[in-house]
N, CA and C of each residue as an Amber inpcrd file, in Angstrom:
protein
   264
   0.8170000  -1.2000000   0.0000000   0.0000000   0.0000000   0.0000000
   0.8550000   1.2550000   0.0000000   2.0700000   1.1710000   0.4320000
   2.9610000   2.3280000   0.5640000   3.5260000   2.7100000  -0.8050000
   3.2130000   3.9060000  -1.2960000   3.7040000   4.3030000  -2.6270000
   5.2210000   4.2540000  -2.7600000   5.9510000   4.7430000  -1.7650000
   7.4140000   4.7100000  -1.8430000   7.9320000   3.2720000  -1.8430000
   7.2770000   2.4100000  -1.0930000   7.6690000   0.9870000  -1.0710000
   7.4390000   0.3480000  -2.4340000   6.3460000   0.6980000  -3.0670000
   6.0390000   0.1480000  -4.3880000   7.0770000   0.5930000  -5.4150000
   7.4920000   1.8490000  -5.3470000   8.5310000   2.3460000  -6.2500000
   9.8240000   1.5760000  -6.0070000  10.1890000   1.4210000  -4.7430000
  11.4110000   0.6690000  -4.4250000  11.3190000  -0.7550000  -4.9500000
  10.1800000  -1.3960000  -4.7580000  10.0020000  -2.7800000  -5.1930000
  10.0760000  -2.9120000  -6.7080000   9.3870000  -2.0400000  -7.4300000
   9.2560000  -2.1890000  -8.8820000  10.3700000  -1.5270000  -9.6810000
  10.9860000  -0.4700000  -9.1370000  11.9790000   0.2610000  -9.9150000
  13.3990000   0.1270000  -9.3760000  13.5340000  -0.2540000  -8.1190000
  14.8680000  -0.2970000  -7.5210000  15.3070000  -1.7410000  -7.2840000
  14.5960000  -2.4640000  -6.4150000  15.0280000  -3.8180000  -6.0610000
  14.9610000  -4.7820000  -7.2370000  14.1140000  -4.5150000  -8.2010000
  14.0140000  -5.3970000  -9.3700000  15.0950000  -5.1200000 -10.4120000
  15.8570000  -4.0460000 -10.2360000  16.9180000  -3.6690000 -11.1730000
  18.1000000  -4.6410000 -11.0240000  18.6060000  -5.1530000 -12.1380000
  19.6900000  -6.1390000 -12.1020000  20.9390000  -5.6010000 -11.4170000
  21.3310000  -4.3740000 -11.7220000  22.5390000  -3.7980000 -11.1100000
  22.3850000  -3.6900000  -9.5950000  21.2300000  -3.2720000  -9.1440000
  20.9700000  -3.1760000  -7.7020000  21.0180000  -4.5720000  -7.0850000
  20.3840000  -5.5290000  -7.7360000  20.4020000  -6.9070000  -7.2340000
  21.8030000  -7.4790000  -7.1630000  22.5980000  -7.2060000  -8.1840000
  23.9770000  -7.6990000  -8.1940000  24.7800000  -7.1370000  -7.0240000
  24.6470000  -5.8310000  -6.7760000  25.3750000  -5.2190000  -5.6600000
  24.8290000  -5.7310000  -4.3270000  23.5060000  -5.8090000  -4.2140000
  22.8890000  -6.2660000  -2.9650000  23.3070000  -7.6900000  -2.6260000
  23.4140000  -8.5320000  -3.6380000  23.7570000  -9.9320000  -3.4070000
  25.2550000 -10.1760000  -3.3100000  26.0750000  -9.1830000  -3.6440000
  27.5320000  -9.3580000  -3.6500000  28.0810000  -9.6890000  -2.2630000
  27.6290000  -8.9820000  -1.2390000  28.1790000  -9.1760000   0.0990000
  27.1320000  -9.1300000   1.2020000  25.8720000  -9.0670000   0.8120000
  24.8040000  -8.9700000   1.8000000  23.8700000 -10.1650000   1.6740000
  23.0700000 -10.3650000   2.6980000  21.9740000 -11.3230000   2.6500000
  20.7060000 -10.4840000   2.6720000  20.1440000 -10.1940000   1.4860000
  18.9470000  -9.3480000   1.4440000  17.7450000 -10.0320000   2.1020000
  17.0480000  -9.2790000   2.9240000  15.8590000  -9.7740000   3.6000000
  14.7940000  -8.6970000   3.5070000  13.6070000  -9.0910000   3.0780000
  12.4730000  -8.1670000   3.0150000  11.5280000  -8.5250000   4.1490000
  11.2240000  -7.5520000   4.9950000  10.3340000  -7.7860000   6.1260000
   9.1630000  -6.8360000   6.0360000   7.9690000  -7.4020000   6.0700000
   6.7390000  -6.6100000   6.0410000   6.4300000  -6.1760000   7.4730000
   6.7250000  -4.9310000   7.7950000   6.5300000  -4.4580000   9.1670000
   5.0600000  -4.3020000   9.5300000   4.1880000  -4.3890000   8.5470000
   2.7580000  -4.3440000   8.8460000   2.2480000  -5.6920000   9.3450000
   3.0350000  -6.7400000   9.1660000   2.6700000  -8.0770000   9.6200000
   2.9960000  -8.1760000  11.1070000   2.0090000  -8.5120000  11.9140000
   2.2050000  -8.5540000  13.3710000   3.2770000  -9.5540000  13.7890000
   3.5370000 -10.5550000  12.9630000   4.5840000 -11.5270000  13.2810000
   5.9680000 -10.8840000  13.2910000   6.1000000  -9.7170000  12.6670000
   7.3900000  -9.0360000  12.5840000   7.4820000  -7.8260000  13.5180000
   6.5550000  -7.7170000  14.4290000   6.5220000  -6.5560000  15.3310000
   7.7910000  -6.4410000  16.1720000   8.3280000  -7.5560000  16.6300000
   9.5360000  -7.5210000  17.4600000  10.7290000  -6.9840000  16.6680000
  10.8290000  -7.3490000  15.4030000  11.9210000  -6.8600000  14.5640000
  11.7690000  -5.3540000  14.3560000  10.5450000  -4.9080000  14.1040000
  10.2860000  -3.4790000  13.9180000  10.6860000  -2.6870000  15.1530000
  10.3480000  -3.2150000  16.3080000  10.7140000  -2.5400000  17.5660000
  12.2230000  -2.5600000  17.7800000  12.8520000  -3.7080000  17.5390000
  14.2980000  -3.8300000  17.7670000  15.0740000  -2.7970000  16.9570000
  14.6670000  -2.6110000  15.7010000  15.3960000  -1.6870000  14.8330000
  14.7260000  -0.3160000  14.7310000  13.7460000  -0.0810000  15.6020000
  13.0710000   1.2080000  15.7050000  12.6080000   1.7230000  14.3440000
  11.9550000   0.8330000  13.5900000  11.4300000   1.2120000  12.2840000
  10.1890000   2.0590000  12.5050000  10.3220000   3.3450000  12.1930000
   9.2190000   4.2670000  12.4080000   8.5610000   4.7060000  11.1200000
   9.2300000   4.4570000  10.0100000   8.6980000   4.8550000   8.7070000
   9.0680000   3.7780000   7.6860000   8.2670000   3.6990000   6.6590000
   8.5660000   2.7450000   5.5980000   8.6420000   3.4850000   4.2690000
   9.4940000   3.0250000   3.3940000  10.4250000   1.9180000   3.5790000
  11.6350000   2.3350000   4.4020000  12.1910000   1.3890000   5.1080000
  13.4530000   1.5660000   5.8070000  14.4020000   0.5110000   5.2830000
  15.5950000   0.9240000   4.9160000  16.6170000   0.0080000   4.4230000
  17.7620000   0.0340000   5.4220000  18.1030000  -1.1330000   5.9400000
  19.1670000  -1.2410000   6.9310000  20.2790000  -2.1350000   6.4170000
  21.5020000  -1.8010000   6.7500000  22.6300000  -2.7050000   6.5680000
  23.0870000  -3.0500000   7.9760000  23.0730000  -4.3530000   8.2750000
  23.4340000  -4.8430000   9.5980000  24.7450000  -5.6130000   9.5260000
  25.4630000  -5.6490000  10.6380000  26.6440000  -6.4990000  10.6880000
  26.2090000  -7.9090000  11.1170000  27.1590000  -8.7970000  11.2710000
  26.8350000 -10.1820000  11.6030000  26.2500000 -10.3440000  13.0020000
  26.3680000  -9.3040000  13.8180000  25.8030000  -9.3230000  15.1630000
  24.4240000  -8.6680000  15.2210000  23.9580000  -8.1560000  14.0780000
  22.6540000  -7.5080000  14.0380000  22.6840000  -6.0310000  14.3710000
  23.8710000  -5.4470000  14.4500000  23.9960000  -4.0240000  14.7270000
  23.8490000  -3.2320000  13.4200000  23.1440000  -2.1220000  13.4830000
  22.9100000  -1.3000000  12.2990000  24.1940000  -0.5610000  11.9280000
  24.6390000  -0.7800000  10.6870000  25.7960000  -0.0620000  10.1570000
  25.3660000   1.1630000   9.3630000  24.2740000   1.0200000   8.6200000
  23.7660000   2.1190000   7.7850000  22.2560000   2.0060000   7.7450000
  21.6030000   3.1550000   7.5680000  20.1460000   3.1970000   7.4880000
  19.7360000   4.2610000   6.4850000  18.6990000   3.9610000   5.7270000
  18.1540000   4.9230000   4.7660000  16.6600000   4.6750000   4.6180000
  16.0210000   5.6390000   3.9870000  14.5920000   5.5280000   3.6800000
  14.4470000   5.2840000   2.1870000  13.3910000   5.7580000   1.6130000
  13.1310000   5.5780000   0.1880000  14.2620000   6.2000000  -0.6290000
  14.7290000   5.4500000  -1.6310000  15.8380000   5.9190000  -2.4610000
  15.5570000   5.5990000  -3.9210000  16.1640000   6.3630000  -4.7920000
  16.1240000   6.0670000  -6.2200000  17.0920000   4.9170000  -6.5000000
  17.1000000   4.4420000  -7.7220000  18.0330000   3.3950000  -8.1340000
  19.4720000   3.8450000  -7.8880000  19.8250000   5.0360000  -8.3460000
  21.1870000   5.5510000  -8.1930000  21.5530000   5.7160000  -6.7210000
  20.6420000   6.2430000  -5.9270000  20.9000000   6.4180000  -4.4990000
  21.0920000   5.0660000  -3.8100000  20.3030000   4.0770000  -4.2120000
  20.4150000   2.7410000  -3.6290000  21.7460000   2.1040000  -3.9850000
  22.1640000   2.2490000  -5.2440000  23.4700000   1.7090000  -5.6460000
  24.5860000   2.3320000  -4.8120000  24.5350000   3.6380000  -4.6040000
  25.5500000   4.3120000  -3.7910000  25.4830000   3.8480000  -2.3410000
  24.2810000   3.7710000  -1.7910000  24.0830000   3.3200000  -0.4090000
  24.6730000   1.9260000  -0.2090000  24.3780000   1.0210000  -1.1410000
  24.8830000  -0.3450000  -1.0260000  26.3920000  -0.4020000  -1.2340000
  26.8900000   0.3360000  -2.2060000  28.3370000   0.3520000  -2.4600000
  29.0930000   0.9160000  -1.2680000  28.5900000   2.0090000  -0.7010000
  29.1850000   2.5800000   0.5030000  29.0840000   1.5860000   1.6630000
  27.9830000   0.8450000   1.6890000  27.7800000  -0.1720000   2.7280000
  28.7520000  -1.3200000   2.5920000  29.1400000  -1.6480000   1.3650000
  30.1610000  -2.6810000   1.1570000  31.4580000  -2.2480000   1.8040000
  31.8290000  -0.9950000   1.6160000  33.0550000  -0.4820000   2.2190000
  32.9550000  -0.5090000   3.7430000  31.7960000  -0.1220000   4.2730000
  31.5790000  -0.1600000   5.7190000  31.6630000  -1.5860000   6.2250000
  31.0400000  -2.4990000   5.4900000  31.0110000  -3.9040000   5.8720000
  32.4000000  -4.5070000   5.8700000  33.2160000  -4.1330000   4.8890000
  34.5680000  -4.6530000   4.7910000  35.4350000  -4.0950000   5.9090000
  35.2860000  -2.7940000   6.1720000  36.1130000  -2.1390000   7.1890000
  35.6510000  -2.5140000   8.5960000  34.3290000  -2.6610000   8.7610000
  33.7840000  -2.9060000  10.0910000  33.6920000  -4.3050000  10.3810000
């Protein structure tokens, strides 16, 4: 139902270049925060708005966070996140 989420789903996450970068060093997970089964995850990561994109380390700590992004912004966010992930 979220217009920004729909744009991200149809124009960003479905893009091959974005998928390639996302899958290079991350384990992509999509969580529907409107589903009550995911309420604990929403609370843990203090998701107050959707869409929220998080990059977590192996311990579940947030390394980077963003909201709705264009394809280009997402590629930069993920690429910068690769550097953070490698360094951190």
